[in-house]
C-alpha positions in Angstrom: 47.0 -15.6 3.3 45.4 -17.2 6.2 45.4 -13.9 8.1 43.3 -12.4 5.1 40.9 -15.4 5.4 40.5 -15.4 9.3 39.9 -11.6 9.1 37.1 -12.1 6.5 35.9 -14.8 8.5 35.9 -12.7 11.6 34.1 -9.8 9.6 31.6 -12.0 8.4 30.6 -13.4 11.9 30.6 -9.8 13.4 28.2 -8.7 10.7 26.0 -11.7 11.0 25.9 -10.8 14.8 25.3 -7.2 14.2 22.3 -8.0 11.9 20.7 -10.7 14.4 21.2 -8.0 17.2 19.3 -5.1 14.9 16.7 -7.0 13.7 15.9 -10.1 15.8 13.5 -12.6 14.7 10.0 -14.1 16.7 8.4 -17.0 15.5 4.6 -17.3 16.7 3.6 -20.9 16.4 -0.1 -20.7 16.5 -3.2 -23.1 15.9 -3.2 -22.0 12.3 0.4 -22.3 11.4 3.3 -20.0 11.9 4.1 -16.7 12.0 7.6 -15.2 11.8 8.0 -11.6 12.8 11.3 -9.3 12.4 11.6 -6.8 15.2 13.0 -3.2 14.3 15.1 -2.7 17.1 16.8 0.4 15.8 13.3 2.1 15.3 11.3 1.0 18.6 14.2 -0.4 20.9 12.1 -0.1 24.2 9.0 -2.0 22.5 11.2 -4.4 21.1 12.9 -5.2 24.0 9.6 -5.6 25.9 8.6 -8.1 23.2 11.4 -9.7 23.4 11.2 -10.1 27.4 8.0 -11.5 27.1 8.7 -14.2 24.4 11.8 -15.1 26.5 9.6 -15.8 29.4 7.1 -17.5 28.2 4.3 -14.9 28.4 2.9 -15.3 25.3 2.5 -18.9 25.4 -1.2 -20.2 25.7 -2.4 -16.7 24.8 -5.1 -16.3 22.5 -5.9 -13.9 19.3 -9.2 -12.7 21.0 -9.7 -9.6 18.5 -10.0 -10.8 14.7 -11.2 -8.0 12.1 -11.1 -9.0 8.4 -9.2 -6.4 6.5 -8.4 -4.4 9.6 -6.3 -6.6 12.0 -5.7 -9.3 14.2 -5.1 -8.9 17.9 -3.6 -11.1 20.6 -0.9 -11.4 23.2 -3.0 -10.5 26.4 -5.9 -13.2 27.3 -5.3 -16.9 28.1 -7.9 -19.6 26.3 -10.3 -19.4 29.4 -10.6 -15.5 28.7 -8.6 -14.4 31.6 -6.5 -11.5 30.9 -3.1 -11.9 31.9 -1.1 -9.5 34.9 1.1 -6.8 33.3 4.0 -5.0 35.2 4.5 -2.0 33.0 2.7 0.3 30.5 5.5 1.3 27.6 6.2 4.8 26.1 4.8 5.2 22.9 7.3 5.0 20.0 5.0 5.4 17.2 6.6 8.9 16.3 9.4 6.4 14.6 8.5 6.9 11.1 7.2 3.3 10.4 3.7 3.1 9.4 0.9 0.8 10.2 0.6 -0.9 6.8 -0.4 -4.6 5.7 2.0 -6.9 7.4 3.4 -4.9 10.0 3.2 -5.8 13.7 2.0 -2.9 16.3 1.1 -2.6 19.8 -2.3 -2.5 20.8 -3.1 0.4 23.8 -5.7 2.0 25.8 -6.8 5.0 24.8 -4.0 6.7 26.5 -1.2 7.2 24.0 1.5 5.3 26.3 -0.9 2.7 28.0 0.5 -0.6 25.9 2.2 -3.1 27.7 2.0 -6.8 26.1 -1.1 -6.9 23.5 0.2 -6.5 19.7 -1.9 -6.6 16.5 -0.8 -7.4 12.8 -2.2 -5.3 10.1 -4.5 -7.1 7.6 -4.6 -4.2 5.3 -3.0 -0.8 4.9 -4.1 1.1 8.3 -2.8 4.7 7.8 -5.4 6.4 10.7 -3.4 4.0 13.1 -0.3 6.0 11.8 1.6 9.0 14.2 0.8 12.5 13.2 1.1 14.4 16.1 2.3 14.2 19.8 -1.1 14.5 21.0 -3.5 12.1 22.9 -5.5 11.9 19.1 -2.3 12.1 16.9 0.2 9.7 18.6 -1.0 6.6 16.8 -0.1 3.2 17.2 3.7 1.7 17.3 5.0 -0.5 14.6 7.8 -2.4 16.0 8.2 -4.9 13.1 6.6 -7.0 10.2 5.6 -10.7 9.1 8.7 -11.9 7.0 7.0 -15.4 7.1 3.1 -16.6 7.5 1.3 -13.6 6.3 -1.1 -16.4 4.8 -1.3 -17.6 8.2 -2.5 -14.6 9.5 -5.2 -14.3 6.5 -6.2 -17.6 7.8 -7.2 -16.2 11.0 -9.1 -13.2 9.6 -10.8 -15.9 7.5 -12.7 -17.2 10.7 -16.1 -16.3 12.1 -16.2 -14.0 14.9 -18.9 -12.9 17.8 -19.3 -10.4 20.0 -18.3 -11.1 23.4 -17.2 -9.8 26.7 -13.2 -9.8 25.3 -13.8 -8.0 22.0 -16.5 -7.0 19.2 -14.8 -9.7 17.2 -13.4 -12.8 19.0 -13.2 -15.9 16.9 -15.6 -18.6 17.3 -12.9 -21.2 17.6 -10.0 -20.6 19.8 -6.8 -19.6 18.1 -3.7 -19.8 20.5 -0.1 -18.7 20.5 1.1 -22.1 21.5 4.4 -21.1 21.8 6.6 -17.6 21.0 10.4 -18.0 20.5 13.2 -15.9 19.2 14.8 -17.6 16.1 17.5 -16.9 14.1 17.1 -14.6 10.7 17.5 -16.2 8.0 20.4 -15.6 5.5 20.3 -11.9 4.0 18.5 -12.0 1.2 16.2 -14.8 1.4 13.0 -12.7 2.3 
């Protein structure tokens, strides 16, 4: 009986460890509240690995949401509150061909015109944005790589999209008030079924 219980306990702990490894979570503590992201490591492994590395090194701490467009998205992860672009080390291969869609609440990598130019900046979709989805492996069709979703704090995203914005050197829609990521950290996933 003791062996049976011990085996059951080991199996349960193994399943939790696998779930944690497959779907890591990151909390973005912002000046508007906390947003928790669940990351799709199985669908976008390179992107998730890079994002988690940036979280663990504190790269995102003190960065701002510099582009906020209601009924579209909120973008951050690249500029300091002083408006300085943070240095980046590498560009990522675009994993947008993973079958995930840019729907409300998903998080995707921002990039320049080149399909494989994403580095640290990301955005959270405020609405369904199918025009950002991967269609073909061409410069116009690559799309934007979805690598996670908001599992807590979509109301915080809604608060961010409700702020007034202005055209600036950083973007066409920079918030008038500074909205910062105070701290980004990896968190343990909630118990299964609590979403």
